[in-house]
Each structure stands twice: as structure tokens, then as C-alpha cells.
C-alpha positions in Angstrom: 169.0 89.3 127.2 170.9 91.7 124.9 171.6 95.2 126.2 172.3 97.8 123.6 174.8 100.5 124.6 176.0 103.5 122.6 179.3 105.4 123.0 180.9 108.2 121.0 184.1 107.4 119.1 187.3 107.8 121.2 185.3 108.2 124.4 187.3 107.5 127.6 184.5 105.1 128.5 185.1 102.8 125.5 187.8 100.8 127.2 185.7 99.9 130.2 182.6 99.1 128.1 184.7 96.5 126.1 185.3 94.6 129.4 181.5 94.0 129.9 179.9 90.6 129.3 179.0 89.6 125.7 175.3 90.4 126.0 176.2 94.0 126.5 176.6 95.2 122.9 178.3 98.5 122.5 177.8 100.5 119.2 179.8 103.6 118.4 177.7 106.7 117.6 178.9 108.5 114.5 179.9 112.1 115.1 176.8 114.3 114.8 174.6 111.3 113.8 172.2 108.9 115.5 171.0 106.8 112.5 172.1 103.6 114.3 169.5 104.0 117.0 166.4 102.1 116.1 165.1 101.1 119.5 165.7 101.4 123.3 169.3 101.8 124.4 171.7 103.4 126.8 174.2 106.1 125.8 177.4 106.1 128.0 179.3 109.4 128.2 182.5 110.4 129.9 182.9 114.1 129.1 180.7 117.3 129.2 180.8 117.5 125.4 179.6 113.9 125.1 176.8 114.7 127.5 175.6 117.6 125.4 175.6 115.4 122.3 173.8 112.6 124.2 171.0 115.1 125.2 170.5 116.0 121.5 170.2 112.3 120.7 167.6 111.7 123.5 165.5 114.6 122.2 165.3 112.8 118.9 164.8 109.3 120.4 162.8 109.3 123.6 163.6 105.6 124.4 167.2 106.5 125.4 168.7 106.7 128.9 172.1 108.4 129.6 174.6 107.0 132.0 177.9 108.9 132.9 181.0 106.8 133.5 183.7 109.2 134.8 185.4 110.6 137.9 184.4 114.2 136.8 182.6 116.0 139.5 180.8 118.1 136.9 179.1 115.1 135.3 178.5 113.5 138.6 176.4 116.5 139.5 174.1 116.1 136.4 171.7 113.8 138.1 168.6 115.6 136.7 169.4 114.7 133.1 171.1 111.3 133.5 169.8 108.0 134.7 173.0 107.1 136.7 176.4 108.6 137.4 178.9 105.8 137.7 182.6 105.9 138.7 185.0 103.7 136.7 186.4 102.4 139.9 183.1 100.7 140.9 183.1 96.9 140.7 182.2 95.6 137.2 179.2 93.8 138.6 177.8 97.1 139.9 178.4 98.8 136.6 176.7 96.0 134.6 173.7 96.0 136.8 173.3 99.8 136.6 173.5 99.6 132.8 170.9 96.8 132.8 168.6 98.9 135.0 169.1 101.9 132.7 168.3 99.7 129.6 165.1 98.4 131.3 164.1 102.0 132.0 164.7 102.9 128.4 162.4 100.1 127.4 159.8 101.6 129.7 160.3 104.9 128.1 159.7 103.3 124.7 156.5 101.6 125.8 155.4 104.8 127.5 156.0 106.7 124.2 154.2 104.0 122.2 151.2 104.2 124.5 151.2 107.9 124.4 151.3 107.9 120.6 148.6 105.3 120.5 146.4 107.3 122.9 147.0 110.4 120.8 146.0 108.5 117.6 142.9 107.1 119.3 142.0 110.5 120.5 142.4 112.0 117.0 140.5 109.1 115.4 137.7 109.5 118.0 137.5 113.2 117.4 137.5 112.6 113.7 134.7 110.0 114.0 132.7 112.3 116.3 133.1 115.2 113.8 132.1 112.9 110.9 129.0 111.7 112.9 128.0 115.3 113.5 128.3 116.1 109.8 126.4 113.0 108.8 123.6 113.6 111.2 123.3 117.3 110.0 123.1 116.5 106.3 119.5 116.3 105.0 120.2 116.0 101.3 120.3 112.2 100.6 122.7 112.4 97.7 125.1 114.6 99.6 124.9 112.4 102.6 125.8 109.2 100.7 128.7 111.0 99.0 129.9 112.2 102.3 129.8 108.7 103.9 132.1 107.3 101.2 134.4 110.3 101.2 134.9 110.2 105.0 135.3 106.4 105.1 138.0 106.6 102.4 139.7 109.5 104.3 140.1 107.6 107.6 141.1 104.3 106.0 143.5 105.7 103.3 141.3 104.0 100.7 142.0 105.0 97.1 138.5 104.1 96.0 135.1 103.3 97.5 131.5 102.6 96.7 128.2 102.4 98.5 125.2 100.0 98.0 121.8 100.5 99.6 119.3 97.8 100.3 116.0 98.5 98.4 113.0 96.4 97.4 113.3 95.0 93.9 110.8 94.6 91.2 109.7 91.2 92.5 109.5 92.4 96.1 112.8 90.8 97.1 115.5 93.1 98.5 118.4 94.1 96.2 121.6 96.0 96.6 121.4 99.3 94.6 124.8 100.6 93.5 124.5 104.2 94.6 127.9 106.0 94.9 131.4 105.4 93.5 134.6 107.4 94.2 138.2 106.9 92.9 141.2 109.2 93.5 143.4 107.7 90.8 141.0 107.2 87.9 137.8 109.1 87.1 135.1 106.4 87.3 131.8 106.7 85.4 128.8 105.9 87.5 125.8 103.8 86.4 123.4 102.7 89.0 122.3 99.0 89.0 121.0 96.4 91.4 122.5 93.1 92.5 120.8 90.4 94.5 121.5 90.0 98.2 123.3 86.7 98.1 126.8 85.2 98.7 127.5 85.1 95.0 129.0 88.6 95.2 131.3 90.2 97.8 128.8 93.0 98.7 125.9 90.7 98.7 127.7 88.3 101.0 128.4 91.1 103.5 124.8 92.3 103.3 123.5 88.8 103.9 125.9 87.9 106.7 126.0 91.3 108.4 129.7 90.8 109.0 132.7 92.9 107.7 135.1 91.3 105.2 138.8 92.3 104.9 140.5 90.9 101.8 144.2 91.3 101.1 143.7 90.6 97.4 140.3 90.1 95.7 142.1 88.4 92.8 143.5 85.8 95.2 140.6 84.9 97.4 141.0 82.3 100.1 140.0 78.8 99.0 136.4 77.9 99.5 135.1 81.5 99.2 131.5 81.5 98.0 131.9 84.7 96.0 134.1 85.5 93.0 135.5 88.9 92.0 133.9 90.7 89.1 136.8 92.1 87.0 134.6 93.8 84.4 134.7 97.2 86.1 138.6 97.0 86.4 138.9 96.1 82.7 136.6 98.9 81.6 138.5 101.7 83.4 142.0 100.2 83.4 142.2 99.8 87.2 143.3 97.1 89.6 141.3 96.3 92.6 143.5 94.7 95.2 142.9 95.1 98.9 139.3 95.5 99.9 137.4 96.3 103.1 133.7 95.7 103.0 131.5 96.6 106.0 127.7 96.5 106.5 125.6 99.6 107.3 123.8 98.2 110.2 121.1 100.0 112.2 120.9 99.7 116.0 118.2 97.1 115.7 120.5 94.9 113.6 119.0 95.6 110.1 121.5 95.8 107.3 120.4 98.8 105.1 123.5 99.0 102.9 127.1 98.0 102.3 130.2 100.2 102.3 133.1 99.0 100.1 136.6 100.4 100.4 139.3 99.6 97.9 143.1 99.7 97.8 144.6 100.9 101.1 147.4 103.5 100.4 150.4 104.2 102.5 150.0 107.9 102.0 146.6 109.4 102.1 147.3 111.9 99.2 148.9 109.3 97.0 147.4 108.7 93.5 148.2 105.6 91.5 149.2 106.0 87.9 149.4 102.4 86.8 148.3 98.9 87.6 152.0 98.0 88.4 152.1 100.8 91.0 149.0 99.4 92.6 150.5 95.9 92.7 153.6 97.3 94.4 152.3 100.0 96.8 148.8 98.9 97.9 148.8 97.4 101.4 146.1 95.4 103.3 143.7 97.3 105.4 145.0 97.2 109.0 142.7 95.9 111.7 142.4 99.4 113.2 141.1 100.7 109.9 138.5 97.9 109.9 137.4 99.1 113.4 137.2 102.7 112.2 135.3 101.7 109.1 132.8 99.7 111.2 132.3 102.5 113.6 131.7 105.0 110.7 129.4 102.5 109.0 127.3 102.3 112.2 127.0 106.1 112.3 126.3 106.2 108.6 123.5 103.6 109.0 121.8 105.8 111.6 122.2 108.9 109.5 120.8 107.2 106.4 117.9 105.8 108.3 117.2 109.2 110.0 117.5 110.8 106.6 114.9 108.4 105.2 112.6 109.0 108.2 113.0 112.7 107.8 112.2 112.6 104.1 109.1 110.4 104.9 108.1 112.9 107.6 108.5 115.8 105.3 106.3 114.0 102.7 103.7 113.1 105.3 103.7 116.7 106.6 103.3 118.0 103.0 100.4 115.6 102.5 98.9 116.6 105.8 99.2 120.2 105.0 97.7 119.7 101.6 94.9 117.7 103.1 94.3 120.3 105.8 94.3 123.0 103.1 91.9 121.0 101.0 89.6 120.3 104.0 89.6 123.9 105.1 89.0 125.1 101.6 86.2 122.6 101.0 84.6 123.6 104.4 84.9 127.3 103.6 83.4 126.8 100.1 80.7 124.6 101.6 79.7 127.3 104.1 79.8 129.9 101.3 77.8 127.6 99.1 75.2 127.2 101.8 74.9 131.0 102.1 74.9 131.5 98.3 72.3 128.8 97.9 70.0 130.3 100.5 70.3 133.8 99.0 69.8 132.3 95.5 66.6 130.5 96.5 65.2 133.6 98.2 65.9 135.7 95.1 64.4 133.0 92.9 61.1 133.3 94.6 61.2 137.1 94.1 62.3 136.7 90.5 59.5 134.2 89.9 57.0 136.9 90.9 58.6 139.5 88.7 58.9 137.2 85.8 55.4 136.0 86.2 53.9 139.5 86.5 55.8 140.6 83.4 54.7 137.7 81.3 51.1 138.1 82.5 51.1 141.8 81.5 52.7 140.9 78.2 49.9 138.6 77.4 47.3 141.2 78.4 48.7 144.4 76.9 48.4 145.4 73.3 50.4 148.7 73.7 53.7 148.3 71.9 55.6 150.7 74.2 54.3 148.9 77.3 55.3 145.6 75.8 58.8 146.9 75.1 59.2 148.0 78.7 57.7 144.7 79.9 60.2 142.8 77.8 63.0 144.8 79.4 61.7 143.8 82.8 61.3 140.2 81.6 64.9 140.1 80.3 66.2 141.6 83.5 64.4 139.0 85.5 65.8 136.2 83.2 69.3 137.7 83.6 68.9 137.7 87.3 67.7 134.1 87.2 70.8 133.1 85.3 73.0 134.7 87.9 71.1 132.9 90.6 71.5 129.6 88.7 75.2 130.2 88.6 75.2 130.7 92.4 73.2 127.5 92.7 75.7 125.7 90.5 78.4 126.6 93.0 76.3 125.7 96.1 74.4 122.6 95.2 75.9 119.1 95.5 73.5 117.2 93.2 72.4 117.7 89.7 68.9 118.5 88.6 69.1 116.3 85.6 70.1 112.6 85.5 73.7 112.2 84.5 74.5 110.5 81.2 77.7 109.3 79.5 79.6 112.2 78.1 82.5 112.3 75.7 84.8 114.8 77.4 86.8 115.2 74.2 83.7 116.6 72.6 83.2 118.9 75.6 86.8 120.2 75.0 85.9 120.7 71.3 82.7 122.5 72.1 84.5 124.7 74.7 87.3 125.6 72.3 84.7 126.4 69.6 82.8 128.5 72.0 85.9 130.5 73.0 87.3 130.7 69.5 86.2 134.3 69.1 88.3 135.3 72.1 91.5 133.4 71.3 91.4 133.9 67.5 89.2 136.6 66.0 89.3 139.0 68.9 93.0 138.3 69.4 93.8 139.1 65.7 91.8 142.3 65.9 93.9 143.4 68.9 97.1 142.4 67.1 98.1 139.6 69.4 98.4 135.8 69.0 97.6 132.8 71.1 99.5 129.5 70.5 96.6 127.1 71.2 97.4 123.5 71.5 94.7 120.8 72.0 95.9 117.3 73.0 93.2 114.6 73.4 93.3 111.1 74.8 91.9 108.5 72.4 88.8 108.1 74.6 87.7 110.2 77.5 84.1 109.3 78.6 82.7 110.5 81.9 79.2 110.4 83.5 77.6 113.7 83.9 75.8 116.7 82.4 77.4 117.7 79.1 76.3 121.3 79.4 77.4 121.7 83.0 80.8 120.2 82.2 81.1 122.5 79.1 80.4 125.5 81.3 83.0 124.4 83.8 85.7 123.9 81.2 84.7 127.1 79.4 85.1 129.1 82.6 88.6 127.8 83.1 89.6 128.5 79.4 88.3 132.0 79.6 90.2 132.7 82.8 93.4 131.3 81.2 92.9 133.6 78.2 92.2 136.6 80.4 95.6 135.8 82.2 97.4 136.4 78.9 96.2 139.9 77.7 99.2 140.2 75.4 98.9 136.7 74.0 100.7 133.5 75.0 100.5 129.7 74.9 97.3 127.8 75.9 97.3 124.0 76.1 94.1 122.0 76.7 94.9 118.4 77.3 92.9 115.3 78.2 94.6 112.1 79.5 93.5 108.9 81.2 94.9 108.3 84.7 93.8 104.9 86.2 90.0 105.3 86.5 89.8 109.0 85.9 89.7 111.4 83.0 92.1 114.3 83.6 91.6 117.6 81.8 94.4 120.2 82.1 94.2 123.8 81.0 97.7 125.3 81.0 98.5 128.9 80.3 101.7 131.0 80.1 100.1 134.0 81.7 101.1 136.1 84.7 100.1 133.4 87.2 99.0 134.1 90.7 100.3 134.4 94.3 99.5 131.8 96.9 97.1 134.2 98.6 95.2 134.6 95.3 95.2 130.8 94.6 93.7 130.1 98.0 90.6 132.3 97.2 89.9 131.6 93.5 87.0 129.3 94.1 85.2 131.7 96.4 82.1 133.2 94.9 82.5 136.8 93.7 86.2 136.8 94.3 88.0 138.3 91.2 91.2 139.9 90.3 89.6 141.5 87.2 88.7 145.1 88.1 87.0 145.9 84.8 85.1 142.7 84.0 84.0 139.4 85.5 81.5 138.6 88.2 83.8 136.3 90.2 81.5 133.4 89.8 83.2 131.5 87.0 85.7 129.3 88.9 83.3 128.9 91.9 80.7 127.5 89.4 83.4 125.3 88.0 84.2 124.0 91.5 80.6 123.3 92.2 80.0 121.5 88.9 83.1 119.3 89.2 82.4 118.5 92.8 78.9 117.5 92.0 80.3 115.2 89.3 82.5 113.5 91.9 85.6 115.1 90.7 88.3 117.5 91.9 89.9 120.7 90.7 93.5 121.4 91.4 95.4 124.6 90.6 99.2 125.0 90.4 100.5 128.5 89.7 103.6 130.6 90.0 103.5 134.3 89.8 105.0 135.4 86.4 105.2 131.9 85.0 101.6 130.7 84.4 98.9 128.6 85.7 97.8 124.9 85.3 94.2 124.0 86.2 93.5 120.3 86.4 90.0 118.8 86.4 89.9 115.1 87.4 86.6 113.2 86.8 85.7 109.5 87.3 85.7 107.6 84.0 82.4 106.4 82.7 81.4 102.7 82.4 80.1 101.8 79.0 76.3 101.9 78.7 73.8 102.2 75.8 72.2 105.5 75.0 68.4 105.8 75.7 66.0 105.8 72.8 63.9 109.0 72.2 60.1 109.2 71.6 57.6 111.9 71.7 53.9 112.2 72.4 51.1 114.9 72.3 47.4 115.1 73.2 47.9 114.3 76.9 45.9 115.2 80.0 47.9 117.4 82.4 47.1 118.5 86.0 48.7 121.8 87.3 48.9 122.0 91.1 50.0 124.8 93.5 49.1 128.2 92.1 46.0 130.2 92.7 44.5 131.0 89.3 43.3 134.3 90.8 46.8 135.3 92.0 48.1 138.4 90.1 51.5 136.7 89.6 50.0 133.4 88.6 52.0 131.9 85.8 50.0 128.7 85.6 47.5 130.3 83.3 50.1 131.2 80.8 51.5 127.7 81.1 48.1 126.2 80.7 47.5 128.2 77.6 50.9 127.2 76.2 50.3 123.5 76.9 46.8 123.7 75.5 48.3 125.2 72.3 50.5 122.0 72.2 47.3 120.0 72.0 47.1 118.9 75.6 44.1 119.0 78.0 45.1 121.0 81.1 43.4 121.3 84.5 44.5 123.7 87.1 44.2 123.3 90.9 45.5 125.6 93.7 45.0 123.1 96.5 46.7 119.7 96.8 43.7 118.0 98.4 41.3 119.2 95.7 43.9 118.3 93.0 44.0 114.7 94.2 40.2 114.5 94.2 40.2 115.6 90.6 43.0 113.2 89.8 40.9 110.3 91.2 37.9 111.4 89.1 39.6 112.0 85.8 43.0 110.5 85.7 46.0 112.3 84.0 49.1 111.5 82.0 51.2 114.2 83.7 51.0 116.0 87.0 53.0 119.3 87.5 53.0 120.2 91.2 54.6 122.9 93.4 56.6 121.5 96.3 54.8 123.7 98.8 51.1 123.6 98.1 48.1 124.3 100.3 47.0 121.1 101.9 48.9 118.1 100.7 52.6 118.8 99.9 54.1 118.1 96.5 55.9 115.0 97.9 52.6 113.6 99.1 51.0 114.4 95.7 53.7 112.5 93.9 53.5 109.5 96.3 49.7 109.2 96.0 49.7 109.7 92.2 52.4 107.0 91.6 50.6 104.6 94.0 47.3 105.1 92.1 48.7 105.3 88.6 52.4 104.4 88.2 52.3 105.3 84.5 51.6 109.0 85.3 54.6 111.3 85.1 55.2 113.7 87.9 57.1 117.0 87.6 58.1 118.8 90.9 58.5 122.6 90.8 60.5 124.3 93.6 62.8 127.2 94.4 65.1 124.7 96.2 65.7 122.3 93.2 69.4 122.3 93.9 68.9 120.6 97.2 66.7 117.8 95.8 68.4 114.5 95.4 67.3 113.2 92.0 67.5 109.5 93.0 65.6 110.2 96.2 63.0 112.2 94.4 62.5 109.3 92.0 62.0 106.9 94.9 59.3 109.3 96.1 57.5 109.3 92.8 59.0 112.4 91.1 60.2 112.0 87.5 61.7 115.5 86.9 62.6 118.4 89.2 62.3 122.0 87.9 63.9 125.0 89.7 62.1 128.4 89.7 62.1 130.8 88.1 61.5 129.4 84.7 60.2 130.8 81.4 57.0 129.4 80.0 58.6 128.0 76.9 61.3 126.3 79.1 58.5 124.6 81.0 56.8 123.5 77.8 60.0 121.8 76.7 60.3 120.0 80.1 56.7 118.9 79.8 57.5 117.4 76.4 60.4 115.5 77.9 58.3 114.2 80.8 55.6 112.9 78.5 58.2 111.5 76.1 59.8 109.5 78.9 56.3 108.2 79.9 55.6 107.0 76.4 58.9 105.1 76.0 58.8 103.3 79.3 58.2 99.6 78.9 55.9 99.5 81.9 53.4 101.8 80.3 
């Protein structure tokens, strides 16, 4: 074994050291220098000055032991700073053994220092990894998280460049590696996301497939038999040279590979920037094994962070959907309850208005005084206005239409609504010195099934609200599009918008933000109409920026339009009103129908009416729902059983609650809601008789 000894020039101990065996190599220390010391050794001193110089050397090199070789009592007493104090008169064997022991102790010092430094480095690296893990777990922005993963991985491995791939489902359902992040200290690198297949044809794909890290000294000089080949396209495009590469999988605790971290060109100095390909060839080193361990540890933390981030995003989306669903459910339930209340009130008022309207019309028919007739017409008009308000309340509350739905061109509904509101957004706007930028964008075809007039009212209400939200003018866009199996109509304004609190109440009846006009029924009626048509109404609004109202309706299947025929001179049976009642409207209706050329018979009792029906037979039966004796439902059933070709019209104050399909199954052809004007009922009668004439079974 070779023992390395050091002595100062001209030291008194030099002569004795030269007499030691050949494996004791003595090197002279230069004055004031220690550059010759590169490992463990023993410094031999003989004077106090040499001891002071030796202590300086040991402070710079911990793997050094000091041995004194002198008769000086001063040095002999320095036992706390020297390994051994030897006298020159000792046998040479004792001196050589003492120096050998000192050298072994110096080696222990070196190993201890190496272990201490290693532990310090491991502690620092552990602390760094722990800090990185905390940062990764706290980051909720996916883009920032991925960027942070690459940056920290490059930092702890001295990598000049790095990139990250994530495993995602491809267009065909097979997983692909999506190139997500790229970083490079030396050369700005343009980023363009793309996907590669998970296979061994590429380095990243091989690691994703195998789930094992890959540490390459030079990707341009791969080991023989490697299944993958380097892609030099990127290097050529940016003038770079990819040399050493460390690729590790992002693997979750359950063993799934969710991505690949790729680190490129290990630097000797973390802050170094390469300026040329030649510099990369010269200075880039292989990634040490400890860097591979660090990268694998960070990749494991990164995989958990990415997965948690994905789960967090999914949870946020699920919570948003749940919140929206709860909001929609609560709103629908609140509106349903309000609709029930509004419907009940409307039907009670309808019965009262029917009496007022009937009395006014009876008096009009009986009075010849022009002033009295004028006053009666005021009463009649007031009753009709009240009936219209009640119908609007019923539009909000009812869930089924009174009229059978038909195919409707929603583009025509838009055209009609815009024409109906033209006075407000053009003529009236010009008169007030303001302007609306009105844009109409229509899908090529937008057919739905429903009631054209109801849908027109629903859309008109939304357009009027949008115009009211822009009292100083603005931009109004009305657009129809096709989305899967639905027609989507959007009304977008640049008005003052609304707060969330206002948006939550806009469909409630009588709620309005207009202090000087408006009944608060417009949007509630729209909600009722659209819901009855199987659609939805969504509102997005930001205070000060505008509002977008979207109506979504099921698209209509193609079907032929029904033919139209007419008929007169029919026999009609009126059931349900006492002809002697002061508010009896049937007499007026009977007169009106008689004037149309029909033969009309009136009966106040259902049982009596059925007896008359059996005796005489009729083309049309108009019956109240609630009649003395047999109910209107029973009348319809018995009439249809006896004479299926006879049309039946059911009159009720609860027409909104009557299911048209169910009514037809029970023998009713048309349902009419009270109150009604006589001329309206005459028109309905014509339609009922016309439907009877055109039916193939008749």
C-alpha cells in the first residue's frame, strides 16, 4: 500500500522521512501552497511554524492528519491538534507504523467527509423534491402545472431542454402521446402541439409503452438493436443538437402511465447556455444515475399532481353541472308552483269574466239606446282585456296546448316577430333619434312542431324585452341555428344586462324591472309556451354588457299539411247553460250560428240533451264540462259511441289543464276555454264542422 506523506521544504524531518520504506512517498509542500494535495495524506512537521502552516492546510483539506517529528516539548504538547507526536529517536518501525495509522485515519476522515457531503446533498435534494411536490400539489391551473413540472425537472437534473407528453385518447379511441410542453434554455423553441402513437417506434412512445425510464448518452448513437430511431427534424429546424437524453414515465400509484417527461442535454453548470452545436458536443455530459433517480421521483409526484388536477377539474365541472341542475330544478319547481297558483286564479277570474262578458253582450243585443250601447261596449272591452290577461297567465301555467300542434317554420316565426316589432326598432327609434343595429341570421331550414301563434308571441316577448334593455339604441341579433335534433333561436342584445339576482327571477309572473311599463308577464308567458312545446329557455347576462336569450325547441319531422274544407247547414246541439239565466250566452251563440245557416237546439241539462240527441241526431255537439246531470265527458263519450261522425266541442274554464290527446280519446274534438266572444265561438264551430266534413270516416 502507498502512504502519501507531505513535508515542508527544508524541514528538519525531511532527512528521517527519506529513510522510510519505498511505499512511504514523501512530497514536498510548496511554501504557502497545497495544490499537490488531492486525496488523503499525512503532513509531517518539526517546528511550530510548520505546525501553523499544516493547520491551514488541514482547514482546506479535511482528509489530512498531522504528525510531529521532533524533540521539541512545545510540539509534543500539541496533542489536541495532531494525530501523533513522535520523537526522532524512536525505532524506525514504530515511526512507520505510526505514520501508517495516521494515513488510515486520514482515509477515514476523507470517507467521513464524503459521507457527510453525500448526506447533505441527499438532504438538499429531498428538501427540493418535497418543496416541488408541495408546489405541484397546490397548482390548480393545468397549463401552469405542466410548465412547472418541466421547469423543476430540468432544474434538479441540470437539463438544458425538456418536454412533456400526456397520454390522451386519439380520434380512433386508441391512446396517443400529446406533445404538450417544450422548454429550452439555449434556443427559443416554437411550440406546436401534436400527437404520436404509443409504440416503440419513438423514444417517448417506447417509455410510455414499457413504463420504464430510458437514459441515453447520445441519441444520435443509439445502442445496437434499439427499436426506436431519433427524429432529427426538430434539431434541424431550430439549429440545435440533442445529445444526452433522460426520459421517464409519469406513472400513477396504480401503475398507469399518464405521460412522459423528456429531459435533454445534461449541463455541468446549471446556468450554462449553449451557443453552438460544437459547444453541445464538447460540454454536454450524460445524466448521472442520481439525476435519473431524482427525475423518477419527481415524475411520480408529477403524475399524482396531474391526475389530481384532472380529477379536480372534473369535480369542478360536475359541481357546476350539479349547481346548474339544482338551479334549474329549483327554478322549474318555483315556476310550477307559481303556475299552479296563477292558473287557479286565472280560471276563477275566467268564470267571473264570462258572466260579465255574457251580461254585456246580452244587454247589447237587447238595448237600442246608443249611449247605453257605448257604455256596454266599454264593459265588453274591459272584460275582453281582462280575458286576454288571464289567457297570458294561463299561457305561463299550463303545460299542454289547447290546439293540436302542427309543423311550423321557425324562420317564418322570426320574420313575423321582427315585422311585428318593426315599429319599435325602426320607426319609433328614428322618431326618438336613436338607432338599432338589427341583424337577422337564419338557418337554411328550422322547422318545429307547435303552435305558430304561441311561438310568435314567445319570441316577440323576448325581442321586446331586448329592445327595452337598449333605450339609447344598440345592437340586436336574432339568430336561428340547428344543433343536433333541435332548432336554437338566440336573441342577443348589447343592453345594460342584468344581475344574477334579477336573472333568477325573470320568468316569475308579474316580476318586472320596468317601473313605467310592462306587466311582468312577457317572459313568464314565453317560459310557459316554450316549456309546453318541449323546449328550454336559457338566459346569459352580464350587467353592463348585454343579454343573450336562447330558445331551444325539438326539430320537426317532415309531414304533409292537412287539407282544408268547409261546410254549412249543420244541426248543432248546445248543452250546459240555462236559457232563462240572465248571463246566458247560448242564446246569442244560437242566434249567431242560426245566422250562419245552421239548425241549433239548446239544452241546459245533460240527460235531456242526450235524449234529444237520440231522437234527432246532430252534426255538432257543444257542451259545457260541468253540466247538470251527465258531465261533458260523459256526453262526449255517449255521443261518439252512438254517432262517431258527430263532432264534439268541450267548453270549460280549465281548458289549460285538458290534455288534447286524452280529450280526443274521450270523444272530444276541440276544447274551448272561457271566456270567449260569440264571433270567436262561431269560428271554432266552423273549424269543427270543417274537420268533420274532411274526415275519411264520415
